[in-house]
C-alpha positions in Angstrom: -9.9 -14.6 31.1 -10.5 -14.4 27.4 -13.3 -16.1 25.7 -12.2 -19.3 23.5 -13.9 -18.8 20.3 -13.2 -20.5 17.2 -12.6 -18.9 13.9 -13.0 -20.5 10.5 -11.0 -18.8 7.8 -12.2 -19.6 4.4 -10.9 -18.4 1.1 -12.5 -19.5 -2.1 -11.3 -18.6 -5.7 -13.2 -15.4 -6.7 -12.8 -16.3 -10.5 -11.8 -19.2 -12.6 -7.9 -19.5 -12.9 -6.9 -17.0 -10.0 -3.3 -17.6 -8.9 -2.9 -19.7 -5.5 -0.5 -17.0 -4.6 -3.1 -14.3 -4.4 -5.7 -16.5 -2.5 -2.8 -17.5 -0.3 -2.4 -13.6 0.3 -5.8 -13.0 1.0 -5.7 -15.9 3.7 -3.0 -14.4 5.3 -4.9 -11.1 5.8 -7.8 -12.6 7.2 -5.4 -14.4 9.5 -3.9 -11.3 10.7 -7.5 -9.4 11.0 -8.5 -12.2 13.3 -5.3 -11.8 15.2 -5.2 -15.9 15.4 -1.5 -15.8 15.1 -0.9 -13.4 17.6 -3.3 -15.4 20.2 -1.5 -18.4 19.4 1.9 -16.7 20.5 0.2 -15.1 23.7 -1.0 -18.5 24.8 1.7 -21.0 24.0 2.9 -20.5 27.6 1.4 -19.7 30.8 2.0 -16.1 31.9 0.9 -14.9 35.6 -1.5 -12.2 36.0 0.9 -10.1 37.5 3.4 -10.5 34.9 1.0 -9.4 32.3 0.2 -6.2 34.0 3.6 -5.5 34.1 4.0 -6.1 30.3 1.1 -4.2 29.6 2.5 -1.4 31.7 5.7 -1.0 30.0 4.0 -1.3 26.6 1.9 1.6 27.3 4.6 3.7 29.1 6.7 3.3 25.9 4.0 4.5 23.7 3.4 7.1 26.0 7.0 8.1 25.9 7.2 7.9 21.9 3.9 10.4 21.3 5.4 12.9 24.0 8.8 12.4 21.9 6.9 13.3 18.9 4.9 16.0 20.5 8.3 17.7 21.7 9.8 17.5 18.3 6.8 19.0 16.7 6.6 21.6 19.2 10.2 22.8 18.4 10.2 23.1 15.0 8.4 26.1 15.3 
C-alpha cells in the first residue's frame, strides 16, 4: 500500500501587482509536480492488485515496444 501523504500547495504573489493568471499557472505546475491529480484519479475507484499488475505490465510492454521500434528505425537509417 502507498503511504498517504498530505501536500499543501501554496502560491504567494512574487511581487506587488502580479497577474492572477501567472499565479494560477504556477499553482498548476506545482500540483502537476506533486502528482496530486494523478493520485486522486488513480485512487478514485478500488483496483484489485491483480488488475494493477496487469495494467502495469501492459504499460511496460507498450514502452518497450516503442523503444524497440525506435531502435529499429535508427538502425535502418544507416
